[in-house]
FIROBA-578201 format. One line per 5 residues: number of its first residue (from 1); their letters; for each residue x, y, z of C-alpha. Coordinates in Angstrom, 2 decimals. Last residue first. Example, Ala and Ser with C-alpha at 12.3 -4.5 7.8 and 13.67 -1.06 7.14 Angstrom:
BEGIN
2> sa> 13.67 -1.06 7.14 ~ 12.30 -4.50 7.80;
! end
This chain:
BEGIN
402> sftpq> -31.38 1.63 17.15 ~ -30.32 -0.44 13.48 ~ -28.65 -3.67 13.52 ~ -27.02 -4.65 10.50 ~ -27.65 -8.51 9.41;
397> tnfvq> -24.67 -10.78 9.58 ~ -24.36 -13.00 6.16 ~ -20.43 -13.08 6.55 ~ -17.56 -14.22 3.95 ~ -19.72 -15.64 1.71;
392> kvpap> -17.49 -18.25 -0.03 ~ -17.41 -17.31 -3.71 ~ -19.85 -17.44 -6.45 ~ -18.31 -16.64 -10.17 ~ -17.98 -12.90 -11.12;
387> kaprk> -20.43 -11.93 -14.13 ~ -18.80 -9.39 -16.13 ~ -19.61 -5.48 -16.48 ~ -20.92 -5.67 -13.33 ~ -24.70 -4.46 -12.92;
382> ralgs> -25.60 -2.38 -9.31 ~ -26.24 -4.20 -6.47 ~ -30.02 -4.09 -5.12 ~ -30.29 -7.57 -4.65 ~ -29.61 -10.60 -6.58;
377> gdegc> -27.86 -10.65 -10.23 ~ -24.66 -12.57 -9.32 ~ -24.44 -15.54 -7.55 ~ -23.45 -15.40 -4.13 ~ -20.89 -13.37 -1.63;
372> asvty> -21.05 -10.29 -3.83 ~ -24.84 -10.55 -3.91 ~ -24.72 -10.96 -0.46 ~ -22.04 -7.84 0.15 ~ -24.36 -5.89 -2.28;
367> svayh> -27.76 -6.56 -0.19 ~ -26.57 -5.72 2.90 ~ -24.78 -2.60 1.73 ~ -28.00 -1.54 0.28 ~ -29.75 -1.82 3.20;
362> alnia> -27.32 0.51 5.03 ~ -28.01 2.98 2.28 ~ -31.80 2.41 2.99 ~ -31.17 3.15 6.76 ~ -29.41 5.96 5.74;
357> anvdr> -32.18 7.86 3.37 ~ -34.77 7.34 6.01 ~ -32.50 8.74 8.60 ~ -31.80 11.67 6.83 ~ -35.45 12.06 5.35;
352> dhsag> -36.80 11.53 8.95 ~ -39.63 9.20 8.52 ~ -42.93 8.12 9.56 ~ -44.67 4.72 8.54 ~ -48.31 4.79 6.82;
347> ccpce> -47.67 1.24 5.60 ~ -48.49 2.93 1.87 ~ -48.86 6.53 1.66 ~ -45.61 6.39 3.98 ~ -45.28 9.47 6.06;
342> wsris> -42.87 12.61 5.93 ~ -40.17 14.32 7.29 ~ -37.52 17.10 5.75 ~ -39.94 18.46 3.25 ~ -37.89 21.30 1.96;
337> lplkd> -35.58 19.19 -0.07 ~ -38.92 18.28 -2.27 ~ -40.14 14.30 -2.46 ~ -41.68 13.67 -5.62 ~ -42.84 10.18 -6.80;
332> vkegc> -42.82 8.09 -3.74 ~ -41.18 4.88 -3.51 ~ -42.61 1.93 -1.65 ~ -40.07 -0.01 0.29 ~ -42.13 -1.63 3.05;
327> asctk> -40.16 -0.38 6.15 ~ -37.36 1.88 5.02 ~ -39.66 3.63 2.44 ~ -37.84 5.21 -0.59 ~ -37.74 8.91 -1.61;
322> ssaff> -34.51 9.28 0.52 ~ -32.25 6.51 -0.56 ~ -33.53 7.14 -4.53 ~ -30.43 5.03 -5.97 ~ -30.04 7.33 -9.05;
317> rdavv> -26.27 7.59 -8.31 ~ -25.77 4.42 -7.21 ~ -24.82 3.19 -3.76 ~ -21.00 3.24 -2.62 ~ -20.23 0.47 -0.69;
312> vvagr> -17.08 0.83 1.62 ~ -15.79 -2.40 3.38 ~ -13.25 -2.59 6.52 ~ -9.94 -4.59 6.18 ~ -8.50 -1.74 8.53;
307> maaky> -6.74 0.24 6.32 ~ -8.66 -0.01 3.30 ~ -11.51 1.56 5.37 ~ -9.01 4.20 6.02 ~ -8.53 4.96 2.60;
302> elqrr> -12.43 4.73 1.54 ~ -13.18 7.05 4.20 ~ -10.88 9.68 3.49 ~ -11.58 10.12 0.53 ~ -15.41 10.01 0.88;
297> feffg> -15.14 12.73 3.56 ~ -12.82 14.67 1.10 ~ -15.64 14.54 -1.72 ~ -18.54 15.50 0.72 ~ -16.42 19.01 2.06;
292> mdsia> -19.01 20.27 4.23 ~ -18.21 24.03 3.08 ~ -18.35 23.37 -0.60 ~ -21.68 22.03 0.29 ~ -22.88 25.27 1.98;
287> rslhr> -21.29 27.79 -0.59 ~ -22.96 25.33 -3.61 ~ -26.49 25.64 -2.17 ~ -28.18 28.51 -3.23 ~ -26.40 28.47 -6.82;
282> nkvmg> -26.66 25.45 -7.59 ~ -23.56 24.43 -9.36 ~ -22.64 22.82 -6.80 ~ -24.10 20.33 -6.97 ~ -22.87 18.93 -10.23;
277> svnld> -19.48 18.87 -9.07 ~ -20.27 16.91 -5.87 ~ -22.20 14.14 -8.02 ~ -22.45 12.05 -4.71 ~ -22.34 8.27 -5.04;
272> eiglt> -24.17 7.67 -1.68 ~ -22.41 5.40 1.49 ~ -22.89 2.60 2.70 ~ -20.47 1.50 5.53 ~ -19.43 -2.27 6.66;
267> hfrrt> -17.05 -3.18 8.83 ~ -18.54 -0.46 11.80 ~ -16.84 0.76 15.00 ~ -12.80 1.95 13.61 ~ -14.28 2.66 10.22;
262> ldttl> -16.73 5.16 12.07 ~ -14.27 6.67 13.97 ~ -11.60 6.98 11.45 ~ -13.93 9.23 9.53 ~ -15.49 11.49 11.96;
257> phlsa> -12.02 12.12 13.85 ~ -10.47 13.11 10.15 ~ -13.25 15.07 9.19 ~ -13.63 17.40 11.92 ~ -9.83 18.70 11.46;
252> qrina> -9.90 18.42 8.15 ~ -12.64 20.98 8.06 ~ -11.02 23.41 10.55 ~ -7.48 22.91 8.76 ~ -9.59 24.01 5.22;
247> irahl> -10.67 27.73 7.22 ~ -7.46 27.86 8.55 ~ -5.67 27.69 4.97 ~ -8.19 30.26 3.91 ~ -7.28 32.73 6.67;
242> ralka> -3.51 32.51 5.85 ~ -3.92 33.10 2.50 ~ -6.03 36.06 3.34 ~ -3.27 37.49 5.82 ~ -0.97 36.36 2.64;
237> qakar> -2.71 38.33 0.21 ~ -2.69 41.48 2.61 ~ 0.60 41.52 3.00 ~ 1.67 41.77 -0.67 ~ -1.00 44.26 -1.41;
232> nasgk> 0.74 46.67 1.15 ~ 4.18 45.61 -0.59 ~ 2.49 47.22 -3.45 ~ 2.31 45.19 -7.55 ~ -0.88 45.88 -7.60;
227> tkrsl> -2.42 48.40 -5.27 ~ -4.80 47.86 -2.21 ~ -8.52 48.26 -2.34 ~ -8.90 44.68 -3.64 ~ -6.80 42.88 -0.51;
222> srslr> -9.29 44.87 2.17 ~ -12.34 43.55 0.39 ~ -11.19 40.08 0.69 ~ -10.33 40.58 4.40 ~ -13.52 41.90 4.97;
217> klrsl> -15.24 39.33 3.40 ~ -13.27 36.38 4.60 ~ -13.74 38.22 8.36 ~ -17.74 37.74 7.38 ~ -17.31 34.73 6.24;
212> lakhp> -15.56 32.48 9.28 ~ -18.24 30.38 10.61 ~ -19.65 30.05 7.29 ~ -16.14 29.06 5.89 ~ -16.33 26.58 9.00;
207> kagvv> -19.13 24.40 8.85 ~ -18.16 22.62 11.95 ~ -20.01 19.64 10.33 ~ -23.22 18.28 12.77 ~ -23.07 15.01 13.20;
202> vegts> -26.11 12.86 13.67 ~ -26.67 9.36 15.38 ~ -30.14 7.49 14.44 ~ -28.18 4.13 13.96 ~ -28.77 4.18 9.82;
197> ltala> -26.32 6.85 10.32 ~ -26.93 11.19 9.25 ~ -23.48 12.82 8.12 ~ -23.01 16.87 7.70 ~ -26.22 17.71 9.38;
192> svgld> -27.56 21.09 7.33 ~ -25.70 20.33 4.20 ~ -26.44 16.33 4.40 ~ -24.36 13.18 3.90 ~ -26.32 9.88 4.60;
187> vgvvv> -23.99 7.13 5.91 ~ -25.75 3.33 6.57 ~ -24.10 1.13 8.85 ~ -22.96 -2.52 8.51 ~ -22.06 -4.59 11.56;
182> gqnea> -20.32 -7.74 9.82 ~ -17.09 -7.75 12.50 ~ -17.87 -4.83 15.31 ~ -14.54 -3.41 16.31 ~ -12.64 -2.54 12.79;
177> pplhn> -9.59 -4.26 12.57 ~ -6.62 -2.41 14.15 ~ -4.64 -0.51 11.50 ~ -1.28 -1.45 10.26 ~ -3.38 -3.07 7.67;
172> hdqtd> -0.96 -3.33 4.33 ~ 1.99 -3.66 6.55 ~ 4.33 -3.64 3.37 ~ 4.67 0.15 3.03 ~ 5.45 1.86 0.15;
167> vtisa> 6.26 5.50 1.12 ~ 5.27 8.98 -0.27 ~ 6.34 11.87 1.80 ~ 4.57 15.31 1.42 ~ 6.84 17.56 2.78;
162> fwqda> 5.17 21.75 3.79 ~ 6.10 24.25 3.89 ~ 4.03 27.49 5.69 ~ 3.04 31.15 4.53 ~ 0.33 30.22 2.80;
157> trsit> -0.11 26.79 1.71 ~ 3.58 25.51 0.26 ~ 4.71 22.46 -1.02 ~ 7.64 19.92 -0.63 ~ 7.00 16.73 -2.58;
152> aslik> 9.05 13.91 -1.46 ~ 9.65 10.38 -3.18 ~ 9.61 6.87 -3.03 ~ 10.77 5.63 0.57 ~ 10.25 1.98 0.80;
147> gpfrl> 8.75 1.03 3.99 ~ 7.98 2.36 7.80 ~ 5.07 4.62 8.38 ~ 5.53 7.58 11.10 ~ 8.03 9.67 9.37;
142> termr> 9.10 11.92 12.51 ~ 7.11 15.17 13.54 ~ 7.50 19.09 13.57 ~ 10.53 18.85 10.44 ~ 13.62 20.86 10.55;
137> vlgls> 15.51 21.31 7.87 ~ 19.31 19.77 7.75 ~ 21.49 20.69 4.66 ~ 20.80 22.72 1.28 ~ 23.02 21.47 -1.37;
132> pirir> 21.50 17.92 -1.13 ~ 18.16 17.86 1.10 ~ 18.64 16.31 4.53 ~ 14.92 15.58 6.35 ~ 15.37 16.36 10.18;
127> cgdft> 13.00 14.66 13.08 ~ 14.61 12.23 13.02 ~ 18.04 12.00 10.33 ~ 15.79 11.62 7.41 ~ 17.27 11.19 3.79;
122> fqdnt> 16.71 13.19 0.43 ~ 17.70 13.48 -3.47 ~ 18.07 9.22 -3.99 ~ 14.55 9.27 -2.96 ~ 12.79 11.36 -5.96;
117> ltfsd> 12.37 15.12 -4.91 ~ 9.05 16.96 -6.13 ~ 8.09 20.55 -6.38 ~ 5.67 22.99 -5.11 ~ 4.02 26.28 -4.72;
112> rskgk> -0.05 25.80 -5.43 ~ -1.34 27.96 -8.55 ~ -2.84 31.47 -8.68 ~ 0.45 33.20 -7.09 ~ 2.42 32.75 -9.95;
107> knfrp> 0.27 31.16 -13.02 ~ 0.68 27.30 -13.75 ~ -0.63 26.68 -17.60 ~ -3.22 24.27 -18.62 ~ -3.33 20.70 -18.68;
102> ykarg> -6.41 19.30 -20.57 ~ -9.03 17.58 -18.14 ~ -8.67 14.86 -16.76 ~ -9.47 11.03 -16.65 ~ -10.73 11.03 -20.10;
97> affnt> -7.70 8.33 -21.24 ~ -6.05 11.17 -23.37 ~ -6.46 13.46 -20.45 ~ -5.28 11.03 -17.85 ~ -2.09 10.31 -19.96;
92> faqgl> -1.47 14.19 -20.54 ~ -1.33 14.91 -17.37 ~ 1.34 12.28 -16.49 ~ 3.41 13.66 -19.06 ~ 2.78 17.02 -17.05;
87> qiiam> 3.81 15.26 -13.81 ~ 7.01 14.37 -16.16 ~ 7.87 17.50 -17.18 ~ 7.59 18.79 -13.31 ~ 9.65 16.10 -12.06;
82> qpank> 12.56 17.43 -14.54 ~ 12.35 20.67 -13.73 ~ 12.16 20.50 -9.79 ~ 14.23 17.15 -9.56 ~ 18.02 19.26 -11.46;
77> tvelm> 17.95 20.68 -7.09 ~ 18.34 24.24 -7.26 ~ 20.87 26.93 -8.28 ~ 21.05 25.23 -12.34 ~ 18.11 26.23 -13.10;
72> wpfqe> 19.32 30.04 -12.92 ~ 21.67 29.02 -15.85 ~ 18.03 29.28 -18.26 ~ 19.12 29.68 -21.95 ~ 22.60 27.99 -21.71;
67> rkian> 22.86 25.61 -19.38 ~ 19.27 24.89 -19.88 ~ 19.69 24.23 -23.27 ~ 20.32 20.77 -23.76 ~ 18.94 19.43 -20.47;
62> lqrrl> 15.47 20.87 -21.57 ~ 15.36 19.26 -25.00 ~ 15.81 15.76 -23.20 ~ 13.41 16.67 -20.70 ~ 11.21 17.29 -23.42;
57> amqnp> 12.01 13.53 -25.00 ~ 11.52 12.17 -22.48 ~ 7.98 14.00 -21.88 ~ 6.53 12.75 -24.87 ~ 5.87 14.97 -28.33;
52> kpqsn> 5.26 13.23 -31.34 ~ 8.31 12.99 -33.79 ~ 7.75 14.88 -37.13 ~ 7.03 12.61 -40.41 ~ 3.15 12.86 -39.34;
47> ddkwa> 3.23 16.50 -40.72 ~ 0.27 18.71 -40.11 ~ -0.27 16.92 -37.09 ~ 2.83 16.33 -35.54 ~ 3.61 20.00 -36.23;
42> ayqsq> 0.84 20.67 -33.86 ~ 2.50 18.34 -31.48 ~ 5.43 19.85 -31.74 ~ 3.59 23.25 -30.61 ~ 1.31 21.93 -28.18;
37> weala> 4.55 20.11 -26.22 ~ 6.42 22.89 -26.48 ~ 4.31 25.23 -24.69 ~ 3.39 22.33 -22.07 ~ 7.20 22.11 -21.31;
32> wnyaf> 7.87 25.59 -21.16 ~ 4.90 25.93 -18.59 ~ 6.04 22.85 -16.73 ~ 9.72 24.10 -16.60 ~ 8.52 27.51 -15.20;
27> ratga> 6.38 26.14 -12.17 ~ 9.53 23.31 -11.21 ~ 11.48 26.61 -11.06 ~ 9.45 28.53 -9.20 ~ 9.23 25.65 -7.04;
22> akafy> 13.00 25.38 -6.76 ~ 13.20 29.03 -6.06 ~ 10.57 29.20 -3.39 ~ 12.50 26.13 -1.90 ~ 15.63 28.10 -1.86;
17> taqkn> 14.06 30.90 -0.43 ~ 12.54 29.25 2.56 ~ 16.28 27.50 3.11 ~ 17.79 30.60 3.71 ~ 14.80 32.18 5.76;
12> npdlr> 14.85 29.61 8.33 ~ 12.88 26.22 7.55 ~ 10.31 24.60 9.76 ~ 8.79 21.72 8.04 ~ 4.90 20.29 8.31;
7> ikhsi> 4.44 16.81 7.63 ~ 2.54 14.98 4.84 ~ 2.32 11.61 4.68 ~ 1.71 9.78 1.78 ~ 0.62 5.87 1.76;
2> im> 0.98 3.77 -0.98 ~ 0.16 0.03 -0.18;
! end
């Protein structure tokens, strides 16, 4: 399992200046390679005898000209421009595979400052990382994960520098397994409450953006009034960046304990496949949806469940979890978002909208595990491209709701 451990750094002024130069070099190399890629690709389309651009050829081309045209690149590690071009090649691979949009140029001050080091360019000495031509840089904590170190990405958030170390660890389950093996829970995400569990528990989100919105508006107005290029504008921009970083940290501090607690308590978790990018297009709810961090919640839940040997079952995007009665299975035609509780016209059961959706997600997760353990085609599980062969059933414990 490949794990990334992000650690805050405490560089001195000289080291922070070096990091800024290396990040600027990586940004320039990325933009240079993207411009070359576009021109070479246009030439190849006009004449197929011309070579088609690729990241390996662009790296060789930059190495051949950087001493004469860009001598300032030699002041930082060679990994800064080379890894930036490799990342551009991966971006084009994702684009042609349909997994990402077309790569765009990185603008100074608009994109995150970062550069990547290969594992032969740094070593660790306790709470310090040694970088060639720079020396030892202090870290806030030691590297917690044993295994083969693959790379490190040095990045800046506001005025703080971080090192994200990627480790290939052999200990796939370094966390203890879930306490209640076989117990299933459904988790419904919402705007008024971050998460509602099928057990009836309700977790209210931190909503840091809403809490600090007045301060955010004041700092944004202050920045807009400053003269472009002035020192006061740079100070105002740094102050605004620190507030944005604080909002993100508060959101992470609320999501991490929640996802850790869920994967620790339950073996199987049912969640929805939310179209977050489409949901934020609603101008009435976009701010509240972004403030909750739905995508980050799912990301954390999936990798933490994998570490504990748990299972995350993602319901189909069109699964009517809110409009289906969890008691009899009756589905109502319409259920506006303003209706928070409703009564089933078939069996007369009264439902809280969010709790009912969470219970249906738990039922979906149970049917999925039964279908996965037996013949394909039973239950509410999504149809697979290929029908898997029957395998031994792992567990058949039914979910318990309180």
